[in-house]
Structures are given as structure tokens and as C-alpha cells.
TIMAR-879849 format. One record per residue (C-alpha): x, y, z. Coordinates in steps of 0.5 Angstrom, whole numbers, padded with zeros to 4 digits, always signed. Example, Ala and Ser with C-alpha at 12.3 -4.5 7.8 and 13.67 -1.06 7.14 Angstrom:
residues 2
+0025-0009+0016;+0027-0002+0014;
***
This chain:
residues 155
-0008-0018+0023;-0001-0016+0021;+0004-0018+0015;+0008-0023+0015;+0014-0024+0011;+0013-0030+0006;+0020-0034+0009;+0017-0034+0016;+0011-0039+0012;+0015-0047+0013;+0014-0053+0008;+0016-0059+0011;+0016-0067+0007;+0016-0073+0009;+0016-0080+0007;+0009-0083+0005;+0008-0091+0004;+0002-0094+0001;-0004-0095+0006;-0001-0089+0011;-0007-0085+0014;-0003-0082+0019;+0002-0077+0019;+0008-0078+0022;+0007-0075+0029;+0014-0072+0030;+0018-0066+0027;+0024-0070+0026;+0020-0074+0021;+0019-0068+0016;+0025-0065+0012;+0024-0058+0012;+0024-0056+0005;+0028-0049+0005;+0035-0050+0004;+0037-0045-0003;+0029-0044-0004;+0028-0037-0007;+0021-0037-0009;+0015-0041-0007;+0008-0040-0011;+0001-0041-0010;+0000-0047-0014;-0007-0048-0012;-0012-0050-0017;-0020-0049-0018;-0025-0052-0022;-0031-0048-0023;-0037-0048-0028;-0042-0042-0029;-0049-0045-0028;-0055-0040-0030;-0062-0042-0026;-0070-0041-0027;-0070-0038-0020;-0066-0033-0022;-0066-0029-0028;-0062-0034-0033;-0055-0030-0031;-0049-0034-0031;-0046-0035-0023;-0039-0038-0022;-0039-0044-0018;-0033-0047-0015;-0034-0055-0015;-0027-0057-0013;-0020-0054-0010;-0014-0056-0010;-0009-0053-0005;-0002-0053-0007;+0005-0050-0007;+0011-0049-0013;+0018-0049-0011;+0024-0045-0015;+0032-0044-0013;+0038-0048-0013;+0039-0055-0013;+0043-0058-0007;+0044-0066-0008;+0046-0066+0000;+0039-0063+0002;+0035-0069+0004;+0028-0065+0003;+0031-0064-0004;+0034-0071-0006;+0028-0074-0003;+0024-0071-0010;+0030-0071-0014;+0030-0078-0013;+0022-0078-0016;+0024-0076-0022;+0023-0083-0025;+0017-0085-0021;+0010-0085-0022;+0003-0086-0018;+0004-0087-0011;+0011-0086-0011;+0011-0079-0013;+0007-0078-0006;+0009-0075+0000;+0006-0073+0008;+0006-0065+0006;+0006-0060+0011;+0006-0052+0011;+0006-0048+0018;+0003-0040+0016;+0008-0035+0016;+0004-0032+0023;+0004-0040+0026;-0003-0040+0027;-0005-0045+0022;-0002-0052+0021;-0004-0055+0014;-0002-0063+0014;-0004-0068+0008;-0002-0073+0003;+0001-0069-0003;+0003-0071-0010;+0011-0068-0012;+0009-0066-0020;+0014-0062-0025;+0021-0064-0021;+0027-0061-0024;+0034-0062-0020;+0039-0060-0024;+0038-0055-0030;+0040-0049-0033;+0046-0045-0037;+0053-0047-0036;+0055-0040-0032;+0048-0042-0027;+0048-0046-0021;+0043-0052-0022;+0036-0051-0022;+0031-0054-0017;+0023-0053-0018;+0018-0058-0016;+0010-0057-0015;+0007-0060-0008;+0000-0061-0008;-0005-0065-0003;-0010-0069-0006;-0015-0068-0002;-0017-0062+0003;-0011-0062+0008;-0013-0063+0015;-0011-0056+0019;-0010-0055+0026;-0010-0049+0030;-0005-0046+0034;-0006-0043+0041;+0002-0040+0042;+0003-0036+0035;+0010-0036+0033;+0012-0029+0035;
***
């Protein structure tokens, strides 16, 4: 496996409505979350416990109970960018109104992760007077996403 630039990994969101169980079938339905985004960080979280058992020597072993996959985004806010605008419009929303379809294509182009996600920690317009308005958001899948393997990875 070769190294890939982070910028080759693609992130998209699409509107989600209560009851939606199938992701949009067209690429046009997904909005790229990329313009003016300078940093994307892994925001995944693991819930773990340390358990010891009588069939061992009592030494605790780390057990992963659950994993939540997600990414946080930081950059400059552009109110004309459809993906950023969609997220900014969620600032006062709660519950299901914070859900989106979230699609990530790996930097190598060989895997796509798609599923319903929650948008949190939204900042759309923030910072010092001399700076561009800040944009921040975290997008976290509500359950493990569907992983699709590509037979034709990106070049």
C-alpha cells in the first residue's frame, strides 16, 4: 500500500429526513465538504473497559465495547458553499434535525463509507477581526457505516 495525501480523501453530506433508510443514489445529491476546509481530523471515539477473568491470571485486558466513527472539519466559513451553508443552518437545530447522510471516499479511492450521521460542535463565523470567519463542525456516524469496496481505485 502506498502513501496518500489527506486531500485525496473526499467527504460529502446530503440531506436526511426521518424515515430515510437508503442513501441518495446519485452523486449529485451529495455536497462536497471541502471548500476552504484546511484541516480534517479523525473524531472517532472508542468506549473501552478493562476486564480481568478467572481463566487468565486476573490481569485486566482492554475490551473495546463500541466504536463511533467520525471526522471534525476546520477552515474558513463560506456562506455560499452549499455544504457549509447546510451545516450552518443546523446551528439552532436539535435531535433528528442535526442528521445528514455522510459519505467518505478513502484517499486511495478503494473504499467508500456511507451512513446517517449527526453534525455537532458547529461554528460558522468566529474569530479575530483580522481573520477570515472560522468554520468548524464534527460529523459522526450514528452507527457503523456501510463500507463499499471499489474495483477501480483512484489513480
